[in-house]
C-alpha positions as CSV (number, residue, x, y, z in Angstrom):
1,M,98.6,77.1,107.6
2,D,96.6,77.8,110.7
3,K,96.6,81.5,111.2
4,Q,96.3,81.0,115.2
5,T,99.1,78.5,115.4
6,S,101.4,80.5,112.8
7,I,101.0,84.3,114.1
8,L,100.7,83.8,118.1
9,P,104.5,82.7,118.7
10,K,106.1,85.7,119.8
11,S,109.1,85.5,117.1
12,R,106.4,85.6,114.4
13,L,103.9,87.9,115.8
14,G,105.2,91.3,114.8
15,R,105.6,91.7,111.0
16,F,105.9,95.6,110.6
17,A,106.2,97.2,107.5
18,S,107.0,100.9,107.8
19,L,106.8,103.1,104.9
20,V,108.3,106.9,105.1
21,L,108.5,108.7,102.0
22,L,110.9,111.8,102.3
23,S,112.2,114.3,100.1
24,G,113.5,113.8,97.1
25,A,112.7,113.3,93.2
26,L,111.0,110.0,92.2
27,G,109.4,109.0,88.8
28,L,105.7,108.8,88.7
29,M,104.4,106.0,86.3
30,A,101.8,106.3,84.2
31,A,99.1,103.5,83.4
32,S,101.0,102.4,80.4
33,G,104.1,102.1,82.7
34,V,105.8,105.1,81.1
35,V,107.7,107.7,83.8
36,S,105.4,110.8,83.4
37,S,106.6,113.5,85.6
38,T,108.8,113.7,88.9
39,R,107.3,114.8,92.2
40,N,108.5,115.1,95.7
41,P,107.5,111.7,97.2
42,L,106.2,113.4,100.7
43,Q,103.0,114.3,98.6
44,I,102.5,110.7,97.7
45,A,100.6,111.7,94.6
46,I,100.5,108.9,92.5
47,L,97.1,107.8,91.4
48,H,96.7,104.1,90.7
49,W,93.3,103.0,89.4
50,Y,94.5,100.1,86.9
51,G,94.8,96.6,87.8
52,A,98.3,95.2,89.5
53,N,100.2,92.2,88.2
54,Q,102.9,90.1,90.0
55,T,105.7,91.2,87.7
56,A,108.5,89.6,89.7
57,S,109.5,87.8,92.5
58,F,112.9,88.0,94.2
59,G,114.8,85.6,96.7
60,V,116.2,87.2,100.3
61,G,117.3,86.0,103.2
62,N,115.4,83.2,105.8
63,G,112.0,84.4,107.3
64,P,111.3,87.9,105.7
65,E,109.2,90.0,107.6
66,G,109.4,93.8,107.4
67,V,110.1,95.9,104.3
68,A,110.9,99.7,103.6
69,F,111.9,101.8,100.7
70,D,114.7,104.4,100.9
71,G,113.8,106.4,97.7
72,A,115.9,103.9,95.7
73,S,116.1,100.6,97.3
74,L,114.2,98.0,99.2
75,W,115.5,96.9,102.7
76,V,114.1,93.5,103.7
77,S,114.5,92.2,107.3
78,N,115.3,88.5,107.6
79,R,114.2,87.1,111.1
80,S,115.7,84.0,110.6
81,D,119.0,85.0,109.9
82,G,119.5,88.3,111.9
83,S,120.2,90.1,108.6
84,V,118.6,92.4,106.4
85,T,118.8,92.5,102.4
86,K,119.1,95.6,100.3
87,L,117.5,95.3,96.6
88,R,117.3,98.0,94.2
89,A,113.7,98.9,93.6
90,S,114.0,99.3,89.7
91,D,114.7,95.9,89.1
92,G,115.1,93.8,92.1
93,A,118.9,93.5,91.8
94,C,121.8,93.4,94.2
95,A,124.1,96.3,93.6
96,G,127.2,95.2,95.3
97,T,126.9,93.9,99.0
98,C,123.3,93.6,99.5
99,T,123.1,91.4,102.9
100,F,124.0,93.1,106.1
101,A,123.9,91.6,109.4
102,V,121.7,93.3,112.3
103,G,120.6,91.8,115.5
104,S,118.7,89.0,116.9
105,L,115.1,88.2,115.0
106,P,114.9,91.6,113.2
107,I,111.1,92.5,112.2
108,G,110.4,96.1,111.6
109,V,112.0,98.3,109.4
110,A,112.1,102.0,108.7
111,F,113.9,104.8,106.8
112,D,114.5,108.1,108.1
113,G,115.9,110.0,105.0
114,A,119.4,108.9,105.4
115,N,119.5,105.8,107.6
116,I,117.7,102.5,108.1
117,W,116.4,101.5,111.4
118,V,115.9,97.7,112.4
119,A,113.9,96.2,115.3
120,N,115.7,93.3,116.4
121,F,113.0,91.2,118.6
122,G,115.2,89.1,120.1
123,G,117.8,91.4,121.3
124,N,115.7,94.1,122.6
125,N,117.3,96.5,120.6
126,V,117.4,98.5,117.2
127,T,120.2,98.6,114.6
128,K,121.0,101.8,112.7
129,L,122.4,101.5,109.2
130,K,123.4,103.8,106.8
131,A,121.5,103.6,103.5
132,S,123.9,104.4,101.3
133,D,126.5,101.5,101.9
134,G,124.7,99.6,104.8
135,S,127.4,100.5,107.1
136,N,126.4,99.9,111.0
137,L,126.0,103.0,113.0
138,G,124.9,101.9,116.2
139,T,122.8,99.7,118.3
140,F,120.4,101.3,120.7
141,A,118.7,99.5,123.8
142,V,115.0,99.7,123.7
143,G,112.0,97.9,125.7
144,S,111.5,93.9,125.5
145,S,110.7,92.4,121.8
146,P,110.6,95.5,119.8
147,E,108.6,95.0,116.7
148,G,107.3,98.0,114.8
149,L,109.1,101.3,113.8
150,A,108.3,104.9,112.6
151,F,109.8,107.9,111.8
152,D,108.4,111.2,112.6
153,G,111.0,113.3,110.8
154,V,113.0,113.8,113.6
155,N,112.6,110.7,116.0
156,I,112.3,106.9,115.7
157,W,109.2,105.3,117.3
158,V,109.7,101.6,118.5
159,S,106.8,99.6,119.7
160,N,107.9,96.6,122.4
161,R,105.6,94.1,122.5
162,S,106.5,92.6,125.9
163,S,106.6,95.5,127.7
164,N,103.8,97.0,126.8
165,N,105.3,100.5,125.7
166,V,106.9,102.5,122.9
167,T,110.4,103.9,123.2
168,K,111.2,107.3,121.5
169,L,114.8,107.4,120.0
170,K,116.6,110.7,118.7
171,A,117.3,109.6,115.0
172,S,120.6,111.7,114.7
173,D,122.1,109.8,117.7
174,G,119.8,107.0,118.9
175,S,119.6,108.3,122.3
176,T,116.5,107.7,124.2
177,L,114.0,110.6,124.5
178,G,111.2,108.6,126.4
179,T,109.3,105.4,127.0
180,F,105.4,105.5,127.1
181,A,103.0,102.9,128.1
182,V,100.6,102.1,125.5
183,G,98.1,99.1,125.1
184,T,98.7,95.2,125.6
185,Q,101.3,93.5,123.1
186,P,101.8,96.7,120.6
187,V,103.2,96.0,117.0
188,G,102.3,98.3,114.1
189,V,103.3,101.9,114.5
190,A,102.5,104.9,112.1
191,F,102.9,108.7,112.0
192,D,100.2,110.9,110.8
193,G,102.1,113.9,110.8
194,A,101.6,115.2,114.3
195,N,100.8,112.0,116.3
196,I,101.8,108.6,116.4
197,W,99.4,105.4,116.2
198,V,100.0,102.2,117.7
199,A,98.1,99.1,117.3
200,N,97.9,96.8,120.3
201,F,97.4,93.2,119.5
202,G,96.5,91.9,122.5
203,S,93.9,94.6,123.6
204,N,92.2,94.9,120.3
205,N,93.0,99.0,120.3
206,V,95.2,101.5,118.8
207,T,96.6,104.1,120.9
208,K,97.0,107.7,120.0
209,L,100.2,109.7,121.3
210,N,101.3,113.4,120.6
211,E,105.0,113.8,119.7
212,S,105.6,114.2,123.5
213,G,104.3,110.6,124.4
214,T,101.0,111.9,126.0
215,I,98.0,109.4,125.3
216,L,95.4,111.2,123.3
217,G,93.0,108.5,123.1
218,T,92.5,104.8,122.9
219,F,90.3,103.3,120.5
220,A,88.5,99.8,120.1
221,V,89.3,98.3,116.4
222,G,88.9,94.5,115.5
223,I,90.4,91.5,117.2
224,Q,94.3,91.3,117.5
225,P,95.1,94.3,115.4
226,I,98.7,93.9,113.8
227,G,99.5,96.6,110.9
228,V,98.4,100.5,111.0
229,T,99.1,102.9,108.4
230,F,98.0,106.5,107.4
231,D,96.8,107.4,104.2
232,G,96.8,111.3,104.1
233,A,93.3,111.7,106.1
234,N,92.5,108.7,108.0
235,I,93.9,105.8,109.6
236,W,93.7,102.0,108.6
237,V,94.5,98.9,111.2
238,A,94.7,95.5,110.1
239,N,92.7,93.1,112.3
240,F,94.5,89.7,112.0
241,G,91.7,87.9,114.3
242,N,88.8,89.0,112.2
243,D,89.9,89.2,108.7
244,N,89.3,92.6,108.0
245,V,90.6,96.2,108.4
246,T,89.3,99.3,110.3
247,E,89.2,102.7,109.0
248,L,89.3,105.7,111.5
249,K,89.1,109.5,111.5
250,L,92.1,111.2,113.2
251,S,89.5,111.8,116.0
252,G,89.3,107.9,116.4
253,T,85.7,107.5,115.1
254,T,85.4,104.5,113.1
255,L,84.4,105.3,109.5
256,G,84.1,101.7,108.4
257,T,85.5,98.0,108.5
258,F,86.1,96.2,105.5
259,A,86.7,92.4,104.5
260,V,89.8,91.3,103.1
261,G,92.0,87.7,103.1
262,T,92.8,85.7,106.1
263,G,94.9,86.7,109.0
264,P,95.8,90.2,107.7
265,T,98.9,91.5,109.0
266,F,100.5,94.8,107.5
267,L,99.2,97.5,105.1
268,A,100.7,100.2,102.9
269,F,99.2,103.3,101.2
270,D,99.9,104.1,97.3
271,G,98.6,107.6,97.3
272,A,95.1,106.2,96.4
273,N,94.7,102.7,97.6
274,I,95.4,100.7,100.7
275,W,97.3,97.4,100.3
276,V,96.9,94.6,102.9
277,A,99.1,91.6,103.1
278,N,97.1,88.5,104.1
279,F,99.0,86.0,106.0
280,G,96.8,83.3,106.0
281,S,95.6,83.3,102.4
282,S,99.2,84.0,100.8
283,N,97.8,87.2,98.9
284,V,97.0,90.9,99.2
285,T,94.1,92.8,99.0
286,K,93.6,96.2,97.2
287,L,91.2,98.5,98.8
288,K,90.3,102.0,97.3
289,A,91.2,104.2,100.3
290,S,87.9,106.8,99.7
291,N,85.3,104.3,100.3
292,G,87.0,100.6,101.2
293,S,85.6,98.9,98.1
294,T,87.7,96.0,97.0
295,L,89.7,96.5,93.8
296,G,91.6,93.3,93.4
297,T,93.2,90.6,95.5
298,F,96.4,89.3,93.8
299,A,98.9,86.2,94.6
300,V,102.0,86.7,96.2
301,G,104.3,84.1,98.0
302,S,103.7,82.1,101.1
303,A,102.7,83.8,104.5
304,P,103.0,87.5,103.4
305,N,103.7,90.1,106.0
306,G,105.4,93.3,105.3
307,V,104.3,95.6,102.8
308,A,105.9,98.7,101.3
309,F,105.1,101.3,98.4
310,D,108.1,102.4,96.3
311,G,106.4,105.3,94.4
312,A,105.5,102.9,91.5
313,N,105.0,99.1,92.8
314,I,104.2,97.4,95.8
315,W,106.6,95.3,97.6
316,V,105.7,92.3,99.8
317,A,107.9,90.3,102.1
318,N,106.8,86.4,101.8
319,F,107.9,85.0,105.2
320,D,107.6,81.1,104.1
321,S,108.8,81.5,100.8
322,H,111.9,83.7,101.4
323,S,111.1,86.1,98.9
324,V,109.7,89.6,98.2
325,S,106.9,90.0,95.3
326,K,106.8,93.2,93.1
327,L,103.6,94.4,92.3
């Protein structure tokens, strides 16, 4: 599959996978796979230095794009079906009802500690679902072609690709708190504990905003950046057009650029490493966060997009395989 033709259509541009780990106990896996302790997952304190294996693949809806973890389950947006699938993290099973209707062309998914938020690219809105049972809590208008989401502890931030801005919503009730201009064709969004970072696919840069929406800086990265994530110290950006990722200090200074697979889209941090989904080569790259060295490349399904960490394993949404891979 040619990466330029497969990624550029609006309906397939914004695969966003946002991982927000919130308070609550979560089992930590030792290298043996035995649960060794529990810890608040906000600390993301799991150090994985052993090799990953593709342990399972689970069918979801058509065209899965985004994936997020809610502390117990994985939520996957199915772009072609206008739905999300909920899978139990422990075994990938469906417990009760596991498919829920949302808006048109859902892409980004985020968890706010109690609820799931889904960006509906085709509906210019976001859907809020109760994580416990999938009940619909509301649909809220945002900008044009929303794709990425991030939770800052109080608010939801949504990137609007076609209107070149981000919308800030109050998580408690979905009310709009502001709309703020960023770069061209914003896609991925991440929160660093104080500020919001937005990857601008069309302007080859990232925008840093404070929580009031004031721009603190715009920083050049690679060509066609899509995903962005925070590793506890630095920002990582997946550059689709360069087949690499850029690491930035929170000041915006570039720390390095590291080769990955073909057409990288989204990223996740596991407490020690960065995992990158490579849309064009149908695999994921594992990089050591401390120095960017490659620790491995692992086959997944076809056209992987969203990536999330569940405290023990990595989950990858495979757009063309209509599945998620668990590593």
